[in-house]
C-alpha positions, 0 to 999 in steps of 0.5 A: 089845411096844415100850417107850416108853423106847426111842422118841422119846416116852421123854423126854416120858414121863420129864419127866411131859408125857404126860397124859390118855392115851386110848391109850398103848401098842404099836400093831399095827405091830411096834416102834411105840408110839402115844399119844393124849392131851395133851402138857404144854407149860408146867407150873404152879409146884408147891407142896410135892408137890401135882400141878397141871395144866399151864398149857397143853398140846398137846391131843388129840395123835395120834402114833406113835414107832418103837422105836430112832428118835430122832424122831417121824415124825408128830404132830397136836394142838390148840393153844388159841393159835397163840402156843404153837407156839414152846413146841411147838418148844421142848419137842419140840426134838430129837424132831422131824425135817426130814422129819416130818409135824406138824399143829397145829390152832389155836383162834385163827386165821382159819377159812379159814387154812392155812399152814406154819410152820418152827420149828427144823428142823421144819415145822408145818402150821397149820390152824383148828379150831372145834367139832371134834376133831383126830381128826375133822379128821385123818380128813377131811384124810387122806380116811378114812371111819369104815368103813375103820377100824371093825374095827381096835382103838385102836392099829390106827386110830392106825396107819392114820390117821397112816400116811395123814397121813405121805404128805399133800402139802400145799402151804400158804403158808409164813409165819414164826412172827412173821407168824403171831403178827400174824395170829392172832385173840383166843383164843375162850373154849371154854366160851362158848355151852355149856349150863351 
């Protein structure tokens, strides 16, 4: 059984950043640890010992990490604002690699926009996400049918999807983070148009 401490996710776990886990444990690949949940980016100031939810996080994170490796090979998640990408690069500094595959679905970019943004030594594929989930978007992106994975357990499904994502060759236009900030749209209110 792979211990999270021996993977690139260990530091995030120690800092209390891995929240709302849907899955957190060894996958079917030997020496591999998988995580589905949120990664806190900015914590609220804590008063006494009260635990507060973070100001914002990478939500719906899908990631895996290998025992004994310093970096995360593949990670996908949702950002409520493109501007948070700088925080992602900061919080995950040292855990992302030049040849890793990183996908960020953003609430406030043009629905037809798809680009690559390099921050630190990592390159992020930035895609729009509207009324969908990271899991579903990644399934579509990789071209996996639900039937392909229905017999697998949670860890196996994560393995299958992220192994496919690692090999995607996406030649989106590369833009700078500053350019992305100029292009981003106002953040949409998630609760708008939802029945109360």
